[in-house]
C-alpha positions, 0 to 999 in steps of 0.5 A, spaced: 133 859 964 127 865 964 125 868 958 121 874 958 116 877 953 112 883 951 106 880 950 100 885 949 098 882 943 098 875 945 092 877 950 089 882 946 090 880 938 085 875 936 089 874 929 096 876 926 101 878 931 097 875 936 097 868 933 104 869 932 106 870 939 101 864 942 103 859 937 111 860 939 110 860 946 105 854 946 110 850 942 116 853 946 113 851 953 111 844 950 118 842 948 122 846 953 118 844 960 124 846 964 124 853 961 120 859 964 116 863 960 114 870 963 109 874 959 109 881 960 101 884 959 100 891 960 092 890 962 087 884 962 086 882 955 080 879 952 083 872 950 084 867 955 091 864 954 094 858 957 100 854 955 102 850 961 105 851 968 112 854 966 108 860 962 106 865 967 102 872 965 105 878 969 101 884 970 103 891 972 101 892 980 097 898 978 090 897 974 090 904 971 091 905 963 096 911 964 101 906 969 100 900 965 103 904 959 109 907 963 110 900 966 110 897 959 115 902 956 119 904 962 118 899 968 118 892 965 126 892 965 127 893 972 121 888 974 124 883 969 131 883 972 128 882 979 125 876 977 131 873 974 129 874 966 136 873 962 133 874 955 127 879 953 124 878 947 119 883 943 115 879 939 112 885 935 117 890 933 117 893 940 122 893 946 121 896 953 127 901 955 132 899 960 134 892 959 141 893 957 142 897 963 139 891 967 144 886 964 138 883 960 140 881 953 134 882 948 131 880 941 126 883 937 122 880 932 120 884 926 115 881 921 115 886 915 116 894 914 110 894 909 108 901 912 114 903 909 113 900 902 106 902 901 106 908 905 099 910 901 096 904 905 097 908 912 096 914 915 102 919 916 101 919 924 101 911 924 107 911 919 111 915 923 109 911 930 111 905 927 117 907 924 120 910 930 118 904 934 121 899 930 127 903 929 128 904 936 127 897 938 132 894 933 137 899 936 136 897 943 136 889 941 142 885 941 139 881 936 134 882 931 130 876 928 126 877 921 121 873 919 123 872 912 129 874 908 125 879 905 124 882 911 131 882 913 133 885 906 128 891 908 131 892 915 137 893 911 135 897 906 129 901 909 132 902 916 139 901 915 140 896 920 147 892 920 146 885 916 150 882 922 145 884 927 139 880 923 137 873 923 132 870 920 127 865 923 120 863 920 113 862 922 109 856 924 102 856 924 097 853 929 097 846 930 090 845 928 092 846 921 096 839 921 091 835 924 085 832 920 079 836 920 075 834 914 069 832 918 068 840 921 070 842 913 064 838 911 059 840 916 061 848 914 060 846 907 053 843 909 051 849 914 053 855 908 051 851 902 057 851 899 059 846 893 063 840 894 069 843 889 071 850 890 077 855 890 079 858 897 082 865 899 084 867 906 086 874 908 084 881 909 080 883 903 084 889 901 087 891 895 094 889 896 092 882 897 088 882 890 082 878 892 078 882 886 082 879 881 082 872 884 074 873 884 074 876 877 078 870 874 073 865 878 067 868 875 070 868 868 072 860 869 065 859 873 069 856 878 066 857 885 070 861 890 070 862 898 073 867 901 075 868 909 077 875 911 075 882 914 073 886 908 075 893 906 071 898 902 075 896 896 072 889 897 065 891 899 064 896 893 066 890 888 062 885 891 056 890 892 057 891 884 056 883 883 049 880 880 045 875 884 048 870 879 055 872 880 054 872 888 052 865 888 059 863 885 063 868 890 062 867 897 065 871 903 063 867 909 065 867 916 068 861 920 069 859 927 076 857 931 082 854 927 079 847 927 074 849 922 078 853 918 083 848 917 077 843 915 075 848 910 082 848 907 082 841 907 076 841 903 078 846 898 080 844 891 085 850 891 087 856 895 089 862 892 093 868 895 095 873 889 098 878 894 102 884 891 107 883 897 108 880 904 113 880 910 111 872 910 104 869 908 102 865 914 096 862 909 101 859 905 103 855 911 096 853 913 094 851 906 100 847 905 100 844 912 092 842 910 094 839 904 091 844 900 093 845 892 096 852 892 097 858 888 101 865 890 105 870 887 112 870 885 114 876 889 116 878 896 117 873 902 111 869 898 117 866 893 120 863 900 115 861 903 111 857 897 113 850 896 116 847 890 109 844 888 106 851 888 104 855 882 107 862 882 104 867 878 109 872 875 103 877 875 097 878 879 092 879 873 085 875 872 088 872 866 094 869 869 090 867 875 085 864 870 090 859 867 093 857 874 086 855 877 084 851 871 091 847 872 088 845 879 081 845 877 082 840 870 087 836 872 087 832 879 093 828 878 097 835 877 093 837 883 095 831 887 103 831 885 103 839 887 100 837 894 105 832 895 111 836 893 109 841 898 108 836 904 115 835 905 117 842 904 112 845 909 115 841 915 120 846 916 115 850 919 112 845 924 112 847 931 118 843 933 123 846 928 121 853 929 121 852 937 128 849 936 131 855 932 128 860 937 131 856 943 138 855 940 138 863 939 136 864 946 141 860 949 147 862 944 145 870 946 145 868 953 151 864 953 149 857 955 152 851 951 
C-alpha cells in the first residue's frame, strides 16, 4: 500500500505539529516496512527528516513559491493518483482538492479548535482562515481523526461534523522520552547551575497555560522552578517584575535536542502543567514516559491524557497549585507511587500502539483485510 501525506509541517515546523508528523511517520515506517509513505512537501525545508527507504519526500516540479502553493492545494491529487497513492492523510487540518475525483480516500487529523474556543488569542483574519481550512478539510475527508475525545466533541459542537465521521487516535511522543538520558540531564543541571531538586514546566509561556500562577506558587513555597518554552509578552512582563532573589528560584532556560529535554524531565522532582485548555497535551505524555511525577488540570483533554497517578487541579489558582506541589516535594513515597501508577497508563501512547491504530485505520478505509 502507498500512503500520501500533506507534509509541509514535517519539514518546516521544529515543534508542535511538526513533531506530530515526524513521530508518526517514523513509527509507521519502522513497523510497516512493506508500506510506502510519500511526503508531499511544497518547498525544501529547514528540517532534515529521514525515516527509512520506504519514506519518500515529494517536491513540486517547479521551484517558484506561487507554483508550490498551487501544487499544494490543487495539483497534488493528480500526482498522487499517478504514483499509486490509495490513502491521503492531511496531518494538520488541511487536504488538497480533488482527491475523491481521482479515487483516493482521505483522512484529516484535527488537533484542536482552540482558535474557536479562545478567539481573543487570535487575529480575526487568522481565525477566519483556520476555520475555513479545517471545515473544508473535514468536509472533503472520508474520515476525520481527532487527537482526543475533547477535540471530537469540539468538532461536533463547533463545526457541526457528524459524529459518525470522527474517530479518535491519540498522540505519541519522541522515542527519546522513553529512554534513559539522566546523564544528559545531569550535564544540563551543571551547565545551567540548577539545583538537584526542582519543579518543571514545558510549554509556551502564555496565559492559557498558566506559567505565572505556577511560578507564584513556587515562589510562595520557595521551590525552584525550571521553565522551558517560548516566552510571550505576558511572561516577559511577569519575569521582569521579579527581584534578583526571586529570579534565583524561577529559571527559564533553553535546552537542546529531545534527549537533553528528556534528561531534564528525568531529573525533575515534578512536572506541572496547569493549562486552562488543551486539545491533547503532549508534555503530559513526555513527563509520564520520562517517569516524572505529574500535576495538571482537570479540564479539556488533559483529564484524558493524564494517568491515574497525576494530581489533577480543579482550579488553576496559585493556592491550589501550592497544595499539589507540596505533596510531591514533601512525600517521596507518594511521589514514587504516582510515577508507578502513570508508568502503565502511558504505554497506550507508545509508538507501536499508535502506529498500529493508524495502520488499521488506513487498511480499513482502503478496503484491505
